[in-house]
C-alpha positions as CSV (number, residue, x, y, z in Angstrom):
1,M,84.9,143.6,51.6
2,S,87.1,146.0,49.6
3,T,88.9,148.9,51.0
4,P,87.7,152.4,50.2
5,A,90.8,153.1,48.1
6,R,90.3,149.9,46.1
7,A,86.6,150.7,45.6
8,E,87.6,154.2,44.3
9,L,90.1,152.7,41.9
10,R,87.5,150.2,40.7
11,R,85.0,153.0,40.0
12,L,87.7,155.0,38.2
13,H,88.4,152.1,35.9
14,L,84.7,151.5,35.4
15,I,84.2,155.1,34.3
16,N,87.3,155.0,32.1
17,A,85.9,151.9,30.3
18,L,82.3,153.2,30.0
19,F,83.2,156.6,28.8
20,A,86.2,155.7,26.6
21,H,84.4,157.5,23.7
22,V,84.6,160.7,25.7
23,T,87.8,160.4,27.7
24,G,89.9,158.7,25.0
25,Q,91.3,156.5,27.8
26,D,92.6,159.6,29.7
27,L,92.4,158.7,33.4
28,Y,92.4,162.4,34.4
29,L,89.2,163.0,32.4
30,A,87.7,159.7,33.8
31,E,88.5,161.0,37.3
32,Q,86.6,164.2,36.5
33,I,83.6,162.2,35.5
34,K,83.9,159.9,38.5
35,S,84.1,163.0,40.8
36,A,81.0,164.6,39.2
37,I,79.0,161.4,39.8
38,T,80.3,161.1,43.3
39,F,79.4,164.7,44.0
40,S,75.9,164.1,42.7
41,L,75.6,161.4,45.4
42,A,77.3,163.5,48.1
43,E,74.8,162.8,50.8
44,F,74.9,159.1,50.2
45,S,78.7,159.3,50.1
46,E,78.7,160.9,53.6
47,Q,76.4,158.3,54.9
48,T,78.7,155.6,53.6
49,R,81.7,157.1,55.3
50,E,79.8,157.1,58.6
51,H,78.3,153.6,58.0
52,P,80.6,151.4,55.9
53,E,77.8,148.8,55.6
54,F,76.2,151.2,53.1
55,A,79.0,150.7,50.6
56,Q,77.1,148.2,48.5
57,K,74.1,150.6,48.3
58,F,76.4,153.4,47.3
59,D,78.0,151.2,44.6
60,A,74.5,150.5,43.2
61,A,73.6,154.2,43.3
62,F,76.9,155.0,41.6
63,N,76.3,152.4,38.9
64,T,72.8,153.7,38.3
65,A,74.1,157.3,38.0
66,A,76.9,156.2,35.6
67,A,74.3,154.3,33.5
68,R,72.1,157.4,33.3
69,L,75.0,159.6,32.3
70,L,76.1,157.1,29.7
71,E,72.6,156.9,28.2
72,T,72.6,160.7,28.1
73,S,76.0,160.9,26.4
74,F,75.0,158.4,23.7
75,S,71.7,160.1,23.1
76,H,73.7,163.0,21.5
77,L,75.1,160.6,18.9
78,P,72.3,160.0,16.4
79,Q,74.3,157.2,14.6
80,H,74.8,155.2,17.8
81,G,72.1,153.1,19.4
82,F,71.9,152.6,23.2
83,F,69.8,150.3,25.4
84,H,70.0,149.8,29.1
85,W,68.6,146.7,30.8
86,D,68.5,146.6,34.6
87,A,68.4,143.0,35.6
88,S,67.2,143.8,39.1
89,H,64.3,146.0,37.9
90,T,61.8,143.4,39.0
91,L,62.2,140.2,41.1
92,T,61.9,138.0,38.0
93,A,63.8,140.2,35.5
94,A,66.9,138.1,35.6
95,T,65.1,134.7,35.0
96,P,65.7,133.3,31.5
97,L,62.1,133.9,30.2
98,F,61.8,137.5,31.3
99,A,65.5,138.3,30.5
100,R,64.9,137.1,26.9
101,A,61.8,139.3,26.5
102,E,63.6,142.4,27.8
103,L,66.8,141.7,25.9
104,M,64.9,141.1,22.7
105,T,63.1,144.5,23.2
106,G,66.5,146.2,23.5
107,L,68.0,144.3,20.5
108,K,65.1,145.2,18.3
109,K,65.5,148.9,19.3
110,L,69.2,148.7,18.3
111,T,68.6,147.0,14.9
112,P,68.6,150.2,12.8
113,F,72.1,151.3,14.1
114,R,75.4,150.2,12.7
115,E,77.1,151.1,16.1
116,S,75.3,150.4,19.3
117,T,75.8,149.7,23.0
118,L,73.8,147.3,25.2
119,L,74.3,148.0,28.9
120,V,73.3,145.3,31.3
121,T,73.3,146.3,35.0
122,N,72.8,144.5,38.2
123,L,72.8,141.0,36.8
124,R,75.2,139.8,39.4
125,P,73.3,141.2,42.4
126,A,70.1,139.8,41.0
127,L,71.4,136.3,40.8
128,L,74.0,136.4,43.5
129,P,72.5,138.5,46.3
130,S,75.1,139.6,48.9
131,D,72.8,138.7,51.7
132,K,72.6,135.1,50.6
133,R,75.2,132.4,50.3
134,Q,76.8,132.0,46.9
135,T,76.0,128.4,46.3
136,P,77.4,126.5,43.3
137,R,73.8,126.5,41.9
138,R,73.6,130.3,42.1
139,K,77.0,130.8,40.6
140,K,76.1,128.5,37.7
141,E,72.9,130.5,37.1
142,Y,74.9,133.7,37.0
143,T,77.4,132.2,34.6
144,D,74.6,130.7,32.4
145,A,72.9,134.2,32.4
146,L,76.1,135.8,31.2
147,T,76.6,133.2,28.5
148,Y,72.9,133.4,27.5
149,T,73.0,137.2,27.2
150,Q,76.2,137.1,25.1
151,E,74.9,134.4,22.8
152,L,71.5,136.0,22.4
153,A,73.1,139.4,21.5
154,A,75.5,137.7,19.0
155,A,72.6,135.7,17.4
156,R,70.3,138.7,17.1
157,T,72.7,141.3,15.8
158,A,73.4,141.7,12.1
159,P,77.0,140.7,11.1
160,S,77.6,144.1,9.7
161,A,76.7,145.8,13.1
162,N,79.1,146.6,15.9
163,L,77.4,145.9,19.2
164,N,79.2,146.7,22.4
165,L,77.9,144.6,25.2
166,L,78.7,146.0,28.7
167,F,78.0,144.3,32.0
168,L,77.9,146.6,35.0
């Protein structure tokens, strides 16, 4: 389990990477965005301070809020496509058959754009749940899912397009 300071630093780097188009890699601006997201989850943040076992749920809520904010920030850029796939949306979403269907939907939506971002969230928790043992089989399924997603995105994106594939 990570310390609170380490978790905060991880969130700061996450925001800095996700919002580089806004912050220009300025950590001060990234800290402002991180603080705004944390403030929007203030009640949850307080519960996490009182009950450290809620840290994982807070991380999931933080990631969801960051994904929503990222989607909103890209919606103002008419020349930039954006698609968000939440792998834990359903119990079967991260399985290869359903993942392919959802990813293909997103990639088709991004086809008209020269610049686009495909955000994949909760793939790790969907395939490597924290309440279960991380067996070699589960780790392999997760690695295979990462590779599959990358290869599918590369195969279904035009060579002239610039697709940013982000895993959160």
